[in-house]
C-alpha positions in Angstrom: 89.7 197.6 139.2 90.4 194.0 140.0 93.3 194.9 142.3 90.9 197.2 144.3 88.4 194.3 144.5 91.1 191.9 145.8 92.3 194.4 148.4 88.8 195.0 149.7 88.1 191.3 149.7 91.1 190.6 151.8 90.1 193.2 154.3 86.6 191.8 154.7 87.8 188.3 154.9 89.4 189.0 158.2 86.0 189.7 159.6 84.9 186.2 158.7 87.8 184.3 160.2 87.0 181.9 163.0 88.7 182.1 166.4 90.9 179.1 165.6 92.1 180.8 162.4 90.5 178.2 160.1 88.5 179.6 157.2 84.7 179.2 157.1 83.1 176.3 155.3 82.0 176.4 151.6 78.5 177.7 152.3 79.8 180.6 154.4 82.4 181.4 151.8 79.8 181.6 149.1 77.5 183.7 151.3 80.5 186.0 152.1 81.5 186.3 148.4 78.0 187.3 147.4 77.9 189.9 150.1 81.1 191.4 148.8 80.2 191.3 145.1 76.5 192.2 145.2 76.3 194.3 148.3 77.3 198.0 148.0 79.7 199.5 150.6 78.1 200.8 153.8 77.3 204.4 153.5 77.3 204.9 157.3 80.3 205.6 159.4 80.3 205.5 163.2 82.1 208.7 164.0 82.4 207.8 167.7 84.5 204.8 167.0 86.2 206.0 163.8 87.5 209.4 163.1 88.5 210.5 159.6 90.3 213.5 158.2 88.6 215.4 155.5 91.1 214.1 153.0 90.3 210.5 154.0 86.6 211.2 153.6 87.1 212.5 150.1 89.1 209.4 149.2 86.4 207.1 150.7 83.7 209.0 148.8 85.6 208.5 145.5 86.1 204.8 146.4 82.4 204.4 147.0 81.5 206.0 143.7 84.1 203.8 141.9 82.9 200.7 143.7 79.2 201.3 142.9 80.0 201.9 139.2 82.3 198.9 138.9 79.9 196.5 140.6 78.3 195.3 137.4 81.8 194.4 136.0 82.7 192.6 139.2 79.4 190.7 139.1 80.2 189.6 135.6 83.6 188.4 136.6 82.2 186.6 139.6 79.5 184.9 137.6 81.9 183.7 134.9 84.3 182.4 137.5 81.5 180.7 139.5 80.2 179.1 136.2 83.6 177.7 135.5 83.8 176.3 139.0 80.5 174.5 138.6 81.4 173.2 135.1 84.7 171.7 136.3 83.0 170.0 139.2 80.1 168.7 137.0 82.7 167.3 134.6 84.4 165.5 137.5 81.1 164.1 138.5 80.2 163.0 135.0 83.6 161.3 134.7 82.6 158.9 137.4 79.0 158.3 136.3 77.4 156.4 133.5 74.7 158.7 132.1 71.8 158.7 129.7 73.2 160.5 126.7 69.9 161.8 125.3 69.0 163.6 128.5 72.4 163.7 130.3 70.9 162.5 133.6 71.6 159.3 135.6 69.9 156.1 134.6 66.2 155.6 135.3 65.6 152.7 137.6 63.3 150.6 135.5 61.9 147.5 137.1 62.7 144.2 135.4 59.9 142.5 133.5 58.4 139.3 134.7 58.9 137.8 131.3 62.7 137.7 131.7 64.5 134.7 132.8 67.0 136.1 135.3 69.6 133.4 134.5 69.7 134.4 130.8 71.6 137.3 129.2 69.5 139.1 126.6 71.3 141.0 123.9 69.6 143.3 121.4 71.2 144.6 118.2 69.5 148.0 118.4 70.7 149.3 115.0 71.1 147.5 111.8 74.5 146.5 110.5 74.7 148.9 107.6 71.6 147.9 105.7 71.4 144.4 107.1 69.1 143.8 110.0 70.3 140.3 110.7 74.0 141.1 111.6 75.2 137.9 109.9 72.9 136.0 112.4 71.1 134.0 109.7 68.0 134.1 112.0 66.0 136.7 114.0 67.0 135.0 117.2 70.1 133.0 118.3 70.0 131.3 121.7 71.1 128.2 123.6 70.9 125.7 120.8 73.1 127.9 118.6 75.7 128.4 121.3 75.8 124.6 122.0 76.2 123.9 118.3 79.4 126.0 118.2 80.7 124.3 121.4 80.6 127.6 123.4 81.2 126.9 127.1 78.6 129.4 128.0 75.1 129.1 126.6 72.8 131.3 128.6 72.6 134.1 126.1 69.9 135.1 123.6 70.7 137.4 120.7 68.0 139.2 118.7 67.7 142.2 116.4 63.9 142.4 117.1 63.2 145.3 119.5 59.9 143.7 120.5 61.4 140.4 121.5 61.0 141.6 125.1 58.3 144.1 126.1 60.7 147.0 126.6 64.2 147.8 125.5 65.1 148.2 129.2 64.4 144.5 129.6 67.6 143.6 127.7 70.9 143.2 129.5 72.9 144.7 126.6 72.2 146.8 123.6 74.6 146.9 120.6 74.9 149.9 118.4 76.7 149.8 115.0 78.7 153.0 114.8 78.2 153.3 111.0 74.4 153.1 111.4 73.9 155.7 114.1 72.6 158.8 112.4 69.2 159.5 114.1 69.1 160.8 117.7 65.4 160.2 117.8 66.0 156.5 117.3 68.1 156.2 120.5 66.5 154.5 123.6 64.8 157.0 125.9 65.6 155.1 129.0 68.0 152.5 130.3 68.4 150.4 133.4 71.2 151.3 135.8 72.8 147.9 135.1 72.2 147.9 131.3 75.3 147.7 129.1 75.6 149.7 125.9 78.1 148.3 123.4 79.5 150.2 120.4 80.3 148.0 117.4 82.5 148.8 114.4 84.4 146.7 111.9 85.3 149.5 109.4 88.1 152.1 109.5 87.2 155.7 110.7 87.2 157.1 107.1 84.1 155.0 106.3 82.2 154.4 109.5 82.0 157.6 111.5 78.3 158.5 112.0 76.9 162.0 111.4 75.4 161.9 114.9 77.9 162.4 117.8 76.3 160.2 120.5 79.3 158.4 121.8 80.5 160.5 124.8 79.5 159.0 128.2 77.2 156.6 126.4 79.0 153.3 125.9 80.2 150.8 128.5 81.9 148.3 126.1 83.6 148.3 122.7 83.2 145.6 120.1 85.5 146.5 117.2 88.6 145.5 115.2 90.9 147.3 117.6 93.0 144.8 119.5 92.3 146.7 122.8 88.5 146.4 122.5 86.5 144.8 125.2 85.2 142.3 122.6 87.5 141.8 119.6 85.7 141.7 116.2 88.0 140.7 113.5 87.8 139.4 109.9 89.7 136.2 110.6 91.3 134.0 113.3 94.0 131.5 113.7 93.4 128.3 115.7 95.6 125.5 116.9 95.0 122.4 114.8 95.3 120.0 117.7 93.3 121.8 120.3 91.1 124.1 118.2 91.8 126.9 120.7 92.1 130.4 119.3 95.7 131.6 119.0 95.5 134.9 117.3 94.8 137.8 116.9 95.8 138.4 120.5 97.9 140.8 122.5 99.6 137.7 124.1 100.4 135.2 121.4 103.2 132.6 121.2 103.8 131.2 117.8 105.9 128.1 117.0 109.2 128.9 115.2 109.2 128.8 111.4 110.8 125.8 109.8 111.7 124.4 106.4 108.8 122.8 104.6 109.4 119.3 103.4 106.5 118.7 101.1 107.3 117.3 97.6 103.6 117.6 96.5 103.5 121.3 97.4 106.8 122.0 95.6 105.4 120.2 92.5 102.2 122.3 92.7 104.2 125.5 93.0 106.4 124.7 90.0 103.7 123.5 87.6 100.6 125.4 88.5 101.6 128.8 90.0 102.8 130.4 86.8 101.9 134.1 87.5 103.3 136.5 90.0 100.7 138.7 91.7 97.0 139.6 91.6 94.8 142.2 93.2 91.0 142.4 93.4 89.6 145.8 94.3 86.0 147.1 94.3 86.8 150.6 95.6 89.1 153.1 93.9 90.4 156.4 95.1 90.5 155.4 98.7 92.3 157.0 101.6 95.4 154.7 101.5 96.2 155.5 97.9 96.7 151.8 97.3 96.2 152.2 93.6 99.3 154.2 93.3 101.3 151.6 95.1 99.9 148.8 92.9 100.8 150.8 89.8 104.3 151.4 91.1 104.8 147.7 91.6 103.4 147.1 88.0 106.4 149.1 86.7 108.7 146.3 87.8 106.7 143.1 87.6 103.4 141.6 86.5 100.4 142.5 88.6 96.9 141.5 87.3 94.2 143.8 88.7 90.6 142.5 88.8 87.4 144.3 89.5 86.4 148.0 89.3 90.0 149.3 89.7 91.4 147.1 86.9 90.6 145.7 83.5 90.3 142.0 84.3 87.4 139.7 85.4 87.1 136.1 86.6 85.0 135.2 83.5 81.8 135.3 85.5 79.2 138.2 85.8 79.6 138.9 89.5 82.9 138.3 91.1 81.6 139.7 94.4 78.8 137.1 94.9 79.5 134.1 97.1 79.9 131.8 94.1 81.9 134.3 92.2 84.2 134.9 95.2 84.9 131.1 95.5 85.6 130.9 91.8 88.1 133.7 92.0 89.7 132.3 95.1 90.2 129.0 93.4 91.7 130.8 90.4 94.1 132.8 92.6 95.1 129.7 94.6 96.0 127.7 91.5 97.6 130.4 89.3 99.2 133.1 91.4 102.0 133.2 94.0 101.2 136.5 95.6 98.1 138.6 96.4 98.1 142.3 97.1 96.3 142.6 100.5 96.1 146.4 100.4 93.7 148.0 102.8 91.6 151.0 101.9 92.8 152.8 105.1 96.1 152.5 106.9 94.8 152.5 110.5 95.7 151.0 113.8 94.9 147.2 114.0 92.8 147.4 110.8 93.1 144.3 108.5 90.3 142.9 106.5 89.1 139.5 105.3 91.2 139.6 102.1 94.3 138.5 104.1 92.6 135.6 105.9 90.7 134.3 102.8 93.9 134.0 100.8 96.0 132.5 103.7 93.3 129.8 103.9 94.8 128.7 100.6 98.3 128.5 99.2 99.0 132.1 98.3 101.3 134.6 100.1 99.7 137.9 101.0 101.7 141.2 100.5 100.5 143.4 103.3 99.9 147.1 103.2 98.1 148.2 106.4 98.6 150.2 109.7 99.5 147.3 112.0 102.9 147.9 113.6 103.3 144.6 115.3 102.1 141.9 113.0 103.0 139.0 115.3 99.7 139.7 117.3 97.8 138.8 114.1 99.6 136.5 111.8 102.2 133.7 112.1 105.8 134.8 111.5 107.2 134.2 108.0 103.7 133.7 106.5 103.3 137.1 104.8 105.4 139.9 103.1 105.0 143.4 104.6 105.5 146.3 102.3 106.8 148.3 105.2 109.7 145.9 105.6 111.2 147.0 102.3 113.2 150.1 101.8 111.6 150.8 98.4 109.2 149.4 95.9 112.1 148.2 93.8 113.6 146.4 96.8 110.2 144.7 97.4 109.9 143.5 93.8 113.4 142.2 93.8 112.6 140.0 96.8 109.4 138.7 95.2 111.3 137.8 92.0 113.8 135.9 94.2 111.0 133.8 95.7 109.6 133.2 92.3 112.8 131.7 91.1 113.3 129.7 94.3 110.3 127.4 94.9 111.6 126.0 98.2 112.0 129.5 99.7 108.5 130.3 98.6 107.1 127.0 100.0 108.6 127.9 103.4 106.0 130.6 103.8 103.5 127.9 104.4 105.3 126.2 107.3 102.5 127.3 109.7 99.8 125.2 108.0 101.2 122.2 109.9 100.2 123.7 113.2 97.5 126.3 112.7 94.4 126.7 110.6 92.6 129.8 109.4 89.0 130.6 110.6 87.6 133.0 108.1 84.1 133.0 109.6 84.5 134.7 113.0 80.8 135.1 113.8 80.4 131.9 116.0 83.5 132.9 118.0 82.3 136.4 118.3 78.9 135.4 119.7 80.5 133.0 122.1 83.0 135.6 123.3 80.3 138.2 123.9 78.2 135.8 125.9 81.2 134.9 128.1 82.1 138.5 128.6 78.6 139.5 129.6 78.4 136.7 132.1 81.7 137.8 133.7 80.7 141.5 133.7 79.6 142.9 137.1 78.4 146.5 136.5 78.0 147.3 140.1 81.6 146.3 140.9 83.2 147.5 137.7 81.4 150.6 136.5 82.9 151.5 133.1 82.1 154.2 130.6 83.9 155.5 127.6 84.1 159.2 127.7 85.1 159.9 124.1 84.7 157.0 121.6 85.1 159.6 118.8 88.7 160.2 119.7 89.4 156.5 120.2 87.9 155.8 116.8 89.1 158.9 114.9 91.1 159.5 111.8 94.0 160.3 114.1 94.4 156.5 114.5 95.2 156.4 110.7 98.1 157.4 108.6 98.1 159.8 105.7 100.2 157.9 103.1 100.1 160.6 100.4 102.0 159.5 97.3 105.2 158.4 99.0 105.9 155.3 97.0 
C-alpha cells in the first residue's frame, strides 16, 4: 500500500515542479501533500487526449477502488508523520527559549514596579530550605549592611524569604527554589519577567533531595548546588589563604603549596600525650545508600573504632550531641582524644562531601574519606586526609593507620597545610557574596541560558552503588 502511495506521489510531484527545476516552497509542498492524501483520484478521463485499452481501464478501476479504500490508512500515516515533524521543530524551538514551566509559553512581559531601585538586585528565596524559612539568613532580609560586614566587594543586593517584600514576585531579579522543598505545582509562580532568573538550589545528594514534583525541565537558568560545575557553588566548607584571606578551594582551578615536614614540638607532644585512641565516627542516619555502616564494621574487625550516635552505642555524656553546644563538646572531645575520624558520606555521589570533613579538619584530626569525589585536589590540600579508595583493601587501610599511630612525626605531617591555609566551616557569607557578584555580572539578554533537564544532572546516575564490596 505504501509503495503504491509513493509511486503516485512521485508522479504527481512532477506536475508541481517549477520551470527552473527547483521544488516548491514549504507552503506549496504542504498544500500538494494534502491534495494527494485527502483528495480522491479523478474519476474523469479526457478520451480525446488519452486513449486506454480495456485492460488498462480495468487496472485503473481497481487502482481507484484500492486508493479510495486505503485513503484512511494513508491519512493516518500522514497525520502521524506530520505530528512528528511538528514535535521535532517545537523541541528545537524550545531548546533555544526560556519558557514558563507551568504553562509552557514564553515569558509574560510584566512591567517593573515603581518601588524597585533599579541599581539593586532583589533575590527572593521562593521555597523554604527544608522546614526552615530563613535559609540560614538569621533575619528575614539581608542587604547592603550585611554584605559590607562580610567585606563583599559588591553590596547592591537584597536577599529575602518574604514573598511580599516587593508587591509582586515578578519584581524580583531572581527567585531561588530549593530542590528538596518543591512538591506543589500550585505553589509555583504563575508569571515571570523575561529577564527574571530562576535558580535551583540543592546541597543534598539525589537519594535524599529529589522532589516528587518534576518541574525542572526548561525552568531554571542557574544552578546553586554542591556540584563543582554549578553556576554558584554551595559547599559545606572552604579553604582560604591565611595571608590574603582569598578563597583557594574548592575550585576547578586550584594550586596548592607542596606538603612539607612539620617542625612543631608542641604538636608532637600533644599527639603523644593526648591522642590515645585511634578512630571515631558519629552517625545519625543508619541504613543509608552508601552502606557506610558495613565499611565501619569491617574496619572494626582490625582496629578500634568508637561509634557515637544512633548507629553506635556511645554518647558524648550529654543529652543531645546534635545541638550546637553538644556538637562543640563532641568536637573538642574528638580533637583531644582521637587521631582519625571516619568521614563517611551517606551517598557516594559526584562532588558530594559534607560538613563532617571540614569541621574536623578545622581541628587536629585526620579525616578518613569515603565519598564519590574522584579528584580530591579540587577540594582539600594534598596529604591532609586519607582516602579509603587509595587502599587496595580494608586490611591495607588499617595497616597504614596503625603505622601512623606508631609514628607521631608521620602523623603530624598531615597538618602541614595549617601553616598556609585555614578552614572556613561557615560558608553562608561567602555564598551570599558570590551570588550577588554573579547576578551583577549576568546579562540575560546577551547570555540566555536554560537548563533543559536538571533531573538528569541531579540524578542517581551521578552516584555509585557500593553494595557490600568491602
